[in-house]
N, C-alpha and C positions, 0 to 999 in steps of 0.2 A: 747349794750343794744338790748332788745328784739324788739323795735319799728324799729330798722335799720336791725337786723339780719334776722328776720323771713321774711319780704317782699322780702329781696334780695335772700333768699333761695327758696321762692316760685317763684320768677321769673326766677330763674335758674333750676326750676323743680326739686330740691332737696327735697323740701316739696311739698304735695299736696296743691293746692291753697285753699281749705277749710279751712286751718289753718288761713288764712287772716279773716275770719268770727268768727272763735273761740276764738283768742286770746282777741279781744275786749270785747267779752262777759265776759271772765274770769276777765279781769281787770277791766271793768266798774262796775260790781257788787262789787268788792274788794274796789274800790275806794269810793263808796257810802256808804259800811258798815264801813269801816274804819274811813271815814270822819264823819259819824253819831256818831260813838263810841267816836272819839275824840271830838267832840263838846259836847256830853254828860258829859264825863270825865271832860272837861274844865268847865262846869257849876257846876259840883259836887264838885270840889276841887278849893281852892283859888289860889294855885301855878300852872303854867303852866307845870313845870317839874313833878310834881306829876301825872297830868293829862296824859302827855306823857308816864310815866312810867306804869300807869295803862292800856293805850291803847296797848302799846306794850306787856305787860305782859299778857293781855287777849289773844291776838293773839298768843303768845308763848304757853300758856296753852292749847288753842283749837287745834291748828295746830301743835304742836310739842310734848308737854307733854303727852296729852290724848292718841294720837296714840301709842307713845311709851310705856305707861302703858298697853295698850291693847295688844301690842305685846308681852310685857314682861309677862303679864298674861297668855298668851296663849303658852309661852314658845317658841315663834318664829317659831312654826311650822305651825300654821294655823291662818289666820288673819280673819277668820269667813265667809268663803265662803257660809256657810249654814245659815248665820244670815242676813237678808236683811238690818236690822238697823246698823250692823257693815259695811256692803258694802257701804251703803249710806253715813256714817260717813266718811270713808276713801275717797270716791269719791268726798265729798264737800270739801276735803282739796285742796287749789290752787295749792300747789306743785304737788299734783296728777293729777290735772286737766291739768296743763302745759305739764307735763310728758306724759299723755295719748295723747294729742293733737299733740305734737311734735313726739312722738314715732310712732303714727298711720300715721302721714303724712310721716314720713321718712321710714317707713315699706313699704309704697305705693312705694316710689321710688326705693328702694332696690329689692322688688318683681317685679316691671315693668321691671326693667333693668336686671333681671336674665334672661339668655338666655334659660334656661330649662323650663321656664313658657311661654307658648305661650297665649297671651290675646285672650281671647274668651268670649263669653256671659256666659258660664258656670263658669268660675273662676274669672270673672271681680269683682263680689261683694266681693270675698275673698281678692281682691288686696287693698281694701280700709278698713281695719280693724283696729279698735281702742280698746285696750284692757283696760277695767275698771275692778275694783273689783267685780262689780256687774256682769260682764260678757262682752263678745265682743260686739261691735256696728259698723255698718257701719258708714260712714260720716254724712249722714242725721240724724241718730239716735243720734249719739255723739253730734251735734249741738243742738238738742232739749233737750238732757241731760243736757249740759252746759248751755242752756236758763233756764231750770228749777233751777239749782243751782244759776244763776245770779239773777234770780228773788226772790230767797229766801235771797240771800245777800241783794238786794235792799230793800226788804221788811224790813229785820233786821236793815238797815241803817236807813230807814225813822222812823221806830219804836224808835229808839235812839234819832233821831231829834225831834220826838214829845215829847218824854219824857224830853228832854233838853228844850224844849220850855215850857213846863208846869213848870219845875223848875225854868227857867228864869223869867217866869211871876210872881211868888211868891216872889222872891228875888229882892228887889231894890237895885240899886247901891248906 
């Protein structure tokens, strides 16, 4: 599980320590959003199984089906480097966020232990590069980029919870 794997890899210097701040951001926003979505669908449908299917189905459509349709529509040649909306859409995907955080932390390890690179003030910033669809960022920039997406996820989750509270208030048991 990531909760065990990532801290061990960070402690052994395989990953940059900044990943220990990035992963909780990714998962905390997801937990609030998926929880809010689940509560909303459980107030919208009488059966729990229907609510679970709609919650999982919504996540699959947004995070799997729509990105594949965008890639298929562009012929798998380009994923919209020139379109900021497409870049933000792909970067908001939690799988992309985890990939960028882990890959950037692991790149730091590989570049740091590459004996052809000598750590200096000139190339130290290049050693901490996180690749996003919107472009490369350093560790601090990636942290705030993830903080933005986590904030949006929390906002969506809270809106789902508020909407479910309104639905629950009108419907008496």
